[in-house]
C-alpha positions as CSV (number, residue, x, y, z in Angstrom):
1,X,-2.0,3.2,9.0
2,X,1.3,1.5,7.2
3,X,1.7,1.9,3.6
4,X,4.0,-0.7,1.4
5,X,4.9,0.6,-1.9
6,X,8.0,1.2,-3.9
7,X,11.2,3.3,-3.3
8,X,10.7,6.3,-5.3
9,X,14.2,5.6,-6.4
10,X,12.5,3.3,-9.0
11,X,10.5,6.4,-11.3
12,X,11.4,7.5,-13.6
13,X,12.2,11.1,-14.0
14,X,9.0,14.0,-12.6
15,X,7.5,10.5,-10.9
16,X,10.3,10.2,-7.8
17,X,9.2,13.4,-7.0
18,X,6.2,13.7,-6.5
19,X,6.6,10.2,-4.5
20,X,8.7,11.9,-2.1
21,X,6.2,14.7,-1.6
22,X,3.5,11.7,-1.7
23,X,5.1,10.1,1.6
24,X,6.3,13.5,3.1
25,X,2.8,14.4,3.2
26,X,1.5,10.0,4.8
27,X,4.3,10.4,7.1
28,X,2.9,13.7,8.4
29,X,-0.1,12.4,8.7
30,X,1.2,10.1,11.2
31,X,1.3,6.9,8.5
32,X,4.1,4.8,8.4
33,X,6.4,3.8,4.6
34,X,7.6,1.3,4.1
35,X,9.6,-0.1,0.6
36,X,9.7,-2.8,-0.9
37,X,11.9,-3.9,-3.8
38,X,10.5,-4.7,-6.9
39,X,6.8,-3.6,-5.0
40,X,4.3,-5.2,-7.2
41,X,1.4,-5.7,-3.8
42,X,-2.1,-3.7,-4.5
43,X,-3.3,-4.6,-1.0
44,X,-4.7,-2.5,2.1
45,X,-5.5,-3.5,5.4
46,X,-8.0,-0.9,7.0
47,X,-8.9,-2.6,10.6
48,X,-10.7,-5.7,9.7
49,X,-11.2,-5.1,6.0
50,X,-8.8,-6.4,3.6
51,X,-8.9,-4.8,0.4
52,X,-7.3,-6.7,-2.5
53,X,-6.9,-7.4,-6.9
54,X,-4.5,-5.8,-9.3
55,X,-5.9,-1.7,-9.1
56,X,-2.4,0.3,-7.4
57,X,-5.3,1.3,-4.7
58,X,-3.0,5.3,-4.0
59,X,-3.2,6.0,-8.0
60,X,-5.7,4.7,-9.6
61,X,-9.3,6.3,-11.1
62,X,-11.8,5.4,-13.4
63,X,-9.6,2.1,-14.2
64,X,-11.6,-0.8,-15.7
65,X,-8.9,-2.8,-13.5
66,X,-10.8,-4.8,-10.2
67,X,-10.6,-4.9,-6.7
68,X,-12.6,-6.7,-3.9
69,X,-12.9,-6.4,0.1
70,X,-13.4,-8.7,2.8
71,X,-14.5,-7.9,6.3
72,X,-13.0,-11.5,7.6
73,X,-10.3,-10.6,10.9
74,X,-8.7,-13.7,9.9
75,X,-8.1,-13.1,7.0
76,X,-6.7,-9.7,7.5
77,X,-4.2,-11.7,9.9
78,X,-2.8,-13.9,7.3
79,X,-2.1,-11.5,5.2
80,X,-0.7,-9.2,7.5
81,X,0.9,-12.1,8.3
82,X,2.7,-13.1,4.5
83,X,3.7,-9.7,3.8
84,X,5.3,-9.2,7.4
85,X,3.2,-5.7,8.3
86,X,3.3,-7.5,12.4
87,X,6.4,-6.6,12.5
88,X,5.8,-3.2,12.7
89,X,2.2,-2.2,14.4
């Protein structure tokens, strides 16, 4: 699994510490964590399913934001290519 997020230094105060801790947990679980400057993407690719929308997948709960999923290996391939994820798998 690859997680693409903003660098912890882009967060203010206590949030930066939380992000460092969360990244350490994800890495301990075997996830690869990539940092993107000014990251605003809200998407996930899990197997042949693409999740995308306006909600921050890892940090929202009970939000009015939206997210949709598409079970399509072709859409997954296109998005992974667009964000450059193929070079990490």
